[in-house]
C-alpha positions in Angstrom: -5.6 16.6 9.4 -3.0 13.8 8.9 -2.4 12.8 5.3 -1.5 9.3 4.0 1.8 10.5 2.7 2.7 11.7 6.3 1.9 8.4 7.8 3.9 6.6 5.1 6.9 8.9 5.7 6.8 8.2 9.4 6.7 4.4 8.7 9.5 4.6 6.2 11.7 6.6 8.6 11.1 4.4 11.6 10.8 1.1 9.7 7.6 0.4 11.6 3.9 0.6 10.9 1.6 0.6 13.9 -1.9 -0.8 13.9 -3.1 2.8 14.8 -1.3 4.3 11.8 -2.6 1.5 9.5 -6.2 2.1 10.7 -5.7 5.9 10.0 -4.6 5.1 6.5 -7.6 2.8 5.9 -10.0 5.6 7.1 -8.3 8.2 4.9 -8.2 6.0 1.8 -12.0 5.7 2.1 -12.6 9.4 2.3 -10.3 11.7 0.3 -6.8 11.2 -1.1 -4.7 12.5 -4.0 -2.2 10.9 -6.4 0.7 11.7 -4.0 -1.0 9.8 -1.2 -1.6 6.9 -3.6 2.0 6.9 -4.7 3.1 7.0 -1.0 0.8 4.0 -0.2 2.3 2.0 -3.0 5.9 2.8 -1.8 4.9 1.7 1.7 3.4 -1.6 0.4 6.6 -2.3 -1.5 8.7 -1.5 1.6 6.6 -3.9 3.7 7.0 -6.7 1.1 10.7 -6.0 0.9 10.9 -6.3 4.7 12.1 -2.7 5.2 9.0 -1.8 7.2 7.5 -4.1 9.8 3.8 -4.1 10.6 2.6 -4.3 14.2 0.8 -7.6 14.8 -2.9 -7.4 15.3 -2.9 -10.5 17.5 -0.5 -12.2 19.7 2.1 -14.2 17.8 1.7 -18.0 18.0 4.5 -20.2 16.9 4.4 -20.4 13.1 3.8 -23.9 11.7 4.6 -24.8 8.1 1.0 -24.0 7.3 1.5 -20.5 8.9 4.6 -19.9 6.9 2.8 -20.7 3.7 0.0 -18.3 4.7 2.7 -15.7 5.3 4.2 -16.3 1.9 0.8 -16.0 0.3 0.1 -12.8 2.1 3.4 -11.3 1.0 2.6 -12.2 -2.6 -0.9 -10.7 -2.2 0.7 -7.4 -1.0 3.1 -7.4 -3.9 0.3 -8.0 -6.4 -1.8 -5.3 -4.8 1.1 -2.8 -4.9 1.6 -3.5 -8.6 -2.1 -3.1 -9.3 -2.2 0.2 -7.3 0.9 1.3 -9.3 -0.8 0.7 -12.6 -3.9 2.5 -11.3 -1.8 5.5 -10.2 -0.2 5.7 -13.6 -3.6 5.5 -15.3 -4.9 8.3 -13.1 -2.0 10.6 -14.1 -2.5 10.1 -17.8 -4.2 12.8 -19.8 -7.8 12.1 -20.6 -8.9 11.5 -24.2 -5.8 12.9 -25.8 -5.8 12.6 -29.6 -2.3 11.1 -29.4 -3.3 8.4 -27.0 -5.7 5.5 -27.7 -8.9 5.4 -25.7 -10.1 2.5 -23.6 -13.8 2.5 -24.2 -16.1 5.4 -25.0 
């Protein structure tokens, strides 16, 4: 069984994320993953935003208009925000539960 972190490692080493690999990660994230997989996914999202990993296009590229360029910028920002949110979630998941030294959020 392929793990998310294995797919991420391949994408980081090649600088390329295929549609097939992306679909595999989507399926895996809906079933079972651990904190290492989540960390790897966050690293991949940051690499994509930084331009270090290119994603395979899901449709044929048309010439980008100024409207398309704005959409691309908005998508990059959305990926960056999602990566930061996932990072915060990963940190929260690794924190000890109900420690007397740590304040509780809720119950």
